[in-house]
C-alpha positions as a Markdown table, in Angstrom:
| # | Residue | x | y | z |
|---|---|---|---|---|
| 1 | Met | 143.7 | -16.1 | -11.7 |
| 2 | Lys | 145.1 | -13.7 | -9.1 |
| 3 | Ile | 143.2 | -10.6 | -8.3 |
| 4 | Asn | 145.3 | -7.5 | -7.7 |
| 5 | Val | 143.8 | -6.1 | -4.4 |
| 6 | Lys | 145.5 | -2.7 | -4.7 |
| 7 | Lys | 144.0 | -2.1 | -8.1 |
| 8 | Val | 140.6 | -3.1 | -6.9 |
| 9 | Lys | 140.8 | -0.8 | -3.9 |
| 10 | Lys | 142.0 | 2.1 | -6.0 |
| 11 | Asn | 139.2 | 1.5 | -8.6 |
| 12 | Leu | 136.6 | 1.4 | -5.8 |
| 13 | Ile | 137.8 | 4.7 | -4.4 |
| 14 | Lys | 137.7 | 6.2 | -7.9 |
| 15 | Ala | 134.2 | 4.8 | -8.3 |
| 16 | Tyr | 133.0 | 6.3 | -5.0 |
| 17 | Ala | 134.4 | 9.7 | -5.9 |
| 18 | Thr | 132.8 | 9.5 | -9.4 |
| 19 | Val | 129.4 | 8.7 | -7.8 |
| 20 | Ala | 129.8 | 11.5 | -5.3 |
| 21 | Ile | 130.5 | 14.0 | -8.0 |
| 22 | Ala | 127.6 | 12.8 | -10.2 |
| 23 | Ala | 125.2 | 12.9 | -7.3 |
| 24 | Asn | 126.4 | 16.4 | -6.4 |
| 25 | Thr | 125.9 | 17.6 | -10.0 |
| 26 | Ile | 122.4 | 16.1 | -10.2 |
| 27 | Ala | 121.5 | 17.8 | -6.9 |
| 28 | Leu | 122.9 | 21.2 | -8.0 |
| 29 | Asn | 120.9 | 21.0 | -11.3 |
| 30 | Ala | 117.7 | 20.0 | -9.5 |
| 31 | Thr | 117.9 | 22.9 | -7.0 |
| 32 | Ala | 118.9 | 25.4 | -9.6 |
| 33 | Phe | 115.4 | 25.2 | -11.1 |
| 34 | Ala | 113.6 | 24.5 | -7.8 |
| 35 | Ala | 114.9 | 27.7 | -6.2 |
| 36 | Glu | 112.7 | 30.8 | -6.0 |
| 37 | Gly | 113.3 | 33.0 | -9.0 |
| 38 | Gly | 115.1 | 30.3 | -11.0 |
| 39 | Gly | 113.7 | 28.4 | -13.9 |
| 40 | Ser | 109.9 | 28.4 | -13.4 |
| 41 | Gly | 109.1 | 29.4 | -9.8 |
| 42 | Ala | 105.9 | 28.4 | -8.1 |
| 43 | Pro | 102.8 | 30.5 | -9.0 |
| 44 | Glu | 101.5 | 33.0 | -6.5 |
| 45 | Gly | 99.5 | 31.6 | -3.6 |
| 46 | Val | 100.8 | 28.0 | -4.0 |
| 47 | Asp | 102.0 | 26.3 | -0.8 |
| 48 | Thr | 105.3 | 24.6 | -1.4 |
| 49 | Ser | 106.2 | 23.8 | 2.2 |
| 50 | Asn | 105.8 | 20.1 | 1.7 |
| 51 | Tyr | 108.1 | 20.2 | -1.4 |
| 52 | Asp | 110.6 | 22.2 | 0.6 |
| 53 | Ala | 110.6 | 19.7 | 3.4 |
| 54 | Leu | 111.0 | 16.9 | 1.0 |
| 55 | Leu | 114.0 | 18.5 | -0.6 |
| 56 | Asn | 115.5 | 19.2 | 2.8 |
| 57 | Ile | 115.2 | 15.5 | 3.7 |
| 58 | Ile | 116.6 | 14.5 | 0.3 |
| 59 | Phe | 119.6 | 16.8 | 0.7 |
| 60 | Trp | 120.3 | 15.5 | 4.2 |
| 61 | Ala | 120.2 | 11.9 | 2.9 |
| 62 | Ala | 122.3 | 12.7 | -0.1 |
| 63 | Gly | 125.0 | 14.5 | 1.9 |
| 64 | Ile | 125.2 | 11.7 | 4.5 |
| 65 | Leu | 125.3 | 9.1 | 1.7 |
| 66 | Ile | 128.1 | 10.9 | -0.2 |
| 67 | Ile | 130.2 | 11.4 | 2.9 |
| 68 | Ala | 129.7 | 7.8 | 4.0 |
| 69 | Cys | 130.4 | 6.3 | 0.6 |
| 70 | Ser | 133.6 | 8.2 | 0.1 |
| 71 | Cys | 135.0 | 9.0 | 3.5 |
| 72 | Ile | 134.7 | 5.5 | 5.1 |
| 73 | Pro | 136.7 | 3.7 | 2.4 |
| 74 | Gly | 139.1 | 6.7 | 2.3 |
| 75 | Phe | 139.9 | 6.5 | 6.0 |
| 76 | Lys | 140.4 | 2.8 | 5.6 |
| 77 | Ala | 142.8 | 3.3 | 2.7 |
| 78 | Met | 144.6 | 6.0 | 4.7 |
| 79 | Ala | 145.0 | 3.7 | 7.7 |
| 80 | Glu | 146.2 | 0.8 | 5.5 |
| 81 | Gly | 148.6 | 3.1 | 3.6 |
| 82 | Gln | 150.0 | 4.4 | 6.9 |
| 83 | Ala | 150.4 | 0.9 | 8.4 |
| 84 | Asn | 152.1 | -0.4 | 5.3 |
| 85 | Glu | 154.1 | 2.7 | 4.8 |
| 86 | Asp | 152.6 | 3.0 | 1.3 |
| 87 | Lys | 152.4 | 6.7 | 0.3 |
| 88 | Arg | 150.2 | 6.0 | -2.8 |
| 89 | Gly | 147.6 | 4.2 | -0.7 |
| 90 | Phe | 147.6 | 6.9 | 1.9 |
| 91 | Asn | 147.3 | 9.6 | -0.7 |
| 92 | Ser | 144.5 | 7.9 | -2.5 |
| 93 | Gly | 142.6 | 7.6 | 0.8 |
| 94 | Leu | 143.2 | 11.2 | 1.6 |
| 95 | Thr | 141.9 | 12.2 | -1.9 |
| 96 | Ala | 138.8 | 10.2 | -1.3 |
| 97 | Val | 138.2 | 11.8 | 2.1 |
| 98 | Ile | 138.7 | 15.3 | 0.8 |
| 99 | Thr | 136.5 | 14.7 | -2.3 |
| 100 | Gly | 133.7 | 13.2 | -0.1 |
| 101 | Ala | 133.9 | 16.1 | 2.4 |
| 102 | Val | 133.8 | 18.7 | -0.3 |
| 103 | Cys | 130.8 | 17.1 | -2.1 |
| 104 | Gly | 129.0 | 16.6 | 1.3 |
| 105 | Ala | 129.7 | 20.2 | 2.2 |
| 106 | Ala | 128.4 | 21.3 | -1.3 |
| 107 | Cys | 125.1 | 19.5 | -0.5 |
| 108 | Val | 124.8 | 21.4 | 2.7 |
| 109 | Ala | 125.7 | 24.7 | 1.0 |
| 110 | Val | 123.2 | 24.1 | -1.7 |
| 111 | Arg | 120.5 | 23.3 | 0.8 |
| 112 | Tyr | 121.2 | 26.5 | 2.8 |
| 113 | Ile | 121.6 | 28.8 | -0.3 |
| 114 | Phe | 118.6 | 27.7 | -2.3 |
| 115 | Leu | 116.1 | 26.3 | 0.2 |
């Protein structure tokens, strides 16, 4: 049985993009209710600095993970597509890089807007 490497690579890039979008959606939903004034805010006089620091670390890790999981394979696909003169491979890599950058930037934006 022969494995079609191009299909596998394309499906991996799609999977990375899907994971990045799902992680970003979860992060946005989590912060919407954790932000001050949203959902159920912390009661008066309660110190939430530890929770804020933990969320800050989680968003840094999520942003780095999203960017790494989508941009590294995307750059690899772009390089292979350029070397093989394959427009589809290059474009799929470019799409993965752009998606990863946008989702990573969204994590940074959420952190600065809500935290």
